[in-house]
N, C-alpha and C positions, 0 to 999 in steps of 0.2 A: 651342423656348422656351429662353431663356438665363437664368441666374441674374444678377440685377442687381448691379452693383458698388456696395458700400455707400459712403456718403459719410461722411467723418470728421466728428464733431461739432465745433462751432465752438470749444469749450473745449480741444480736444486740441492738444498741441504736439509729441508724439512718439507713434509707433505701435510697440508691442512685440508681436512675433509669434513663433510657433515655426516651425521650418523645414519643417514638413509642410504649412503653409498654402499654397494655390495662389497664385501671384503675381497672378492676376486680382483677388484680393481685397485687395491691398496699396493703401492710400490713397496717391494720387500727390502729395498736397499736404504730406505730413508726412515728416520723417526717420524711418528705420526702425531699430529695434533688434531683432535676431533672436537667439533662443536655440536652440541645438541640445542636445537632452537625451539623446542616445543615441550608440551606436557600432555600429549594426546592420550597417555596411559593413565592420567589422573582421573579419579572418580568423577570430578565435575565435568570433564570432557566426555568421558565414557557414557554419561547419562543421555547425551544428545547424538549418539551414533546410531545409524541403522545397522541391520544385521551384517550387511556386506562390509561396511566400514569396520565394524568390530572384529569380524573375522580376518580381514586384511591386516589390521593393526596388530592383532594378537598372534597370528600364525606366520606372518611374513616380516612385518616391520620390527616387532619387538625382538625376535630371535636374531635378526641381522644387527640390530643396534647393540645387543649384548656382545656379539662377536666383535664389533667395532670397538666398543668400550674396553674389552679385554686386550685388544691389540694395540690400542693407543698408548703412547708414552705420556701424553698430557690430554686431559679432558676439560673442555670449557662448557659452561652453561651460560645462557644469555640472561639469566636472572637467578636469584637465590631460590625462588619458587621452583624453577625448572630443575635446579640442582637437587633440591629436596625430593621432588617428585621422581626424578631419575633414580636416586638412591633407594627410594621406596618401591618403585615398580619395575626397575630394570636391573640395576647392579649397584651395590653399596661400595663405592670407591671414592677416593679423594678427587675433587675437581675444583677448578677455578671458576669464578664468576666474572665475566666481562660483558658489560652491557652493550647492546647494539648502538651504533652511532649514526647520526644523521648529518647532512650538510646544513649547518646552521646559517650559512650565507644564503642558501636557497630557501630554507624555511625560516623566515624572518617576519617581524611585524610590519604592517602597513597601516599607518595611522588612519583612524576613522572615528567619527562621532557615534556615540550610542544613539540609535534611532528610536522612533516611537515604539516599534516592535522589537523586543529583545530577541536576537537572532541566534538560535541554537543550531548546532550542526552535528549530524551523525555520519561518520565515515566508517564503512566496514562491510563485510559480506552480509547478505540478507539471509540470516539463519538464526534459529532460536538460541544457539550457543552465544551469539553476540547480544542477546537480550532484545532483539527487534520487536518481540511481542509486547514489550513494556512501553515502547515509544508512543503508541496511540493512547493508552490510558494516561500517560504522563501529560501529553499535549492536550488532551481533552480537559484535564483538570486545570492546566495552566491558562487556557482560554485565549481569546483573540489578541491579547497584548504580547503574545509570544509566537514566533515562527520557528519551525524546524525544517531545515533543508537536510535531506537524507539521500544517501547513495543506494537507491533501491534497485532500479533497473527491472528487467523481466521477472526476476524472482519475487519482486514485491507486488506484482499485479494482483495476485490472488487475495492480498490483504487490504487493498485500497478501499474496498466497500465499507470497511469498518474504521477508516481513518477520519479524523476530524479535518476541517478545511485548513487548519493552520499547519498542515504537514505538506511539504512540497518535495516531490521526487526530482532529483537532479541527475539521476542515472549514474552509470559507471563512468568515471572520469579519468583522463590521463593525469600524470603527476602535476603538470603545470596548472591544470584547472583545479586540482585539489588544493594546491597552495593558494590560489586566488580565492577560493571560497573560504578557506581558513582565515585568510587575511581580512575578509569582509564580515566574518561572523563575530559574535560576542562571547560565546562559550561552546565548548565541546560537550555534548551529551553522550555518554558512553557506558551504558549499563551492561556491558559484556560480562558473561558468567565465568569465563576462563580465558586467560591470555598467557602465552608463554613469555612474552615480553611487554607488549602494549605499545607498539611503534606509533600508532596513530595518536596516542596521548602525548608522546614525546614530540611528535611533529606539531601538534596543536600548541603545546607549551612554547615551542620555539617560535611560533607565529604570534605569541602573545595572547593565547586563549586560555582562560581558566578552564579546568577540566572538572566535570561532574561525572564521577565514575563509581562503579561498584567496589566495595572494599573486599577484594578477594584476589587470589592468584598473585600475579606480578604487579598488578595495578597499585597495590599498596607500597611497592618499592618505587614506582615511577612517579606517582602523584603524592606530594607531601600534603597530607590532609590539613586543611585550614591555612596553608601557606601558598600552594600553587593551584589549589582546587579544593573540591569537597568530595570525600568518599562516603558513599551511602551503603546502608545494609543491602546486600543483594536482593533483588526482586521487590524492594520496598518502594512502591510508586510514590507514596506520600513523602518519603525522604528526598527523592529526586525532585519532586515538585517544590518542596520547601527550599532546597538548595538553589534552584533556578530563580525562584522569587527573591530570595535574599540577594543574589548577585544583581538582579535587575533593578532592585530598589536602593542598593547601596553602591553608588558610583565609586566612592573611595575604596571600598573593599574590592570591587572589581579591578580597579587599577592596580592595587597592591598585589593581588593574586596574579594578574597578567605579567607584571614586571618580575615577580619572583619566579614565575614559570619560565620565562625567557632565560633568566640567569641560571636556573637549575639545568635547563637544556644545554646551555653553553658549558657549564662546569662538569656535568656528569655524563651527558649523552651526545657529545660531539663526535664527529668522525675522527678528529685528532686524538681524543682520549681513547677511543677504541683501538685505533691503529697503534698508538704508543704501547698500550697494554699487550696487544698481540706481538708486537716486535720484541718486547721484553721476554715474552714467553717463548718465542721462536729461538732467541739467543740462548736462553737457559736450557731449552730442549736440546739444541745442537751441542752445547757444551757438555751436558750430562751424557749425551749419546757418545761423544768422542772419548770421554773419560772411561766409559764402559768398555771401549774396544781394547 
């Protein structure tokens, strides 16, 4: 028994797909816009895969993505980093960069005073690729004047014996709770080793949080170093510690970073900006397709 190929509805003029969709399900009658959201074939991500993940990505995902990329009339990457990684590891073709957008009315600041403890926040999957092994050393050096709330959940249990008391597990949270903890935090601590886009950093900036992140992958595109946060050398515990202490002791700097981050999220990473860019691309794709007939 085979899965039937879906027919495109009569009103559709462009099909927008992600690169993990099997080519069997691409509508043959419509021009294709394909978006690639990740850089899982990049060496930084490959270093943290187990053997099954590596085999799945190499022998199933990558060949399918190459077929999608060849079939697509237009290809979009969610960051310049993803575009460069795709050209290097999959297929060297022209592509557009359209950043992911967020609801900046939902992710927005909520005024609060800096407390006695500088409140750091980590939001992300609990895995080494996200730099979670760096959190305990960072917080141990920062000491009792700093608190870190982190989304650990069951996967973090094995690491808790080695955590200092200023780390608090808030578990896996629904989106409304994530927004609430962002609005009550003072800065995002995000030592991730590889990100296709860095959505959490954008959401934090929209909530008025300065971001302390690793200077790698797409995070260098999302966070304006020294303007909306601080970018640190990857895996450099002392650099993350220094950045957090600087923010905690310099209220004026913290305020400036927070305001600039909110403005950057509004101007570059809003849903409106993303939708406008895609609508322009859809129209040009449809026009070019019609002219080719």
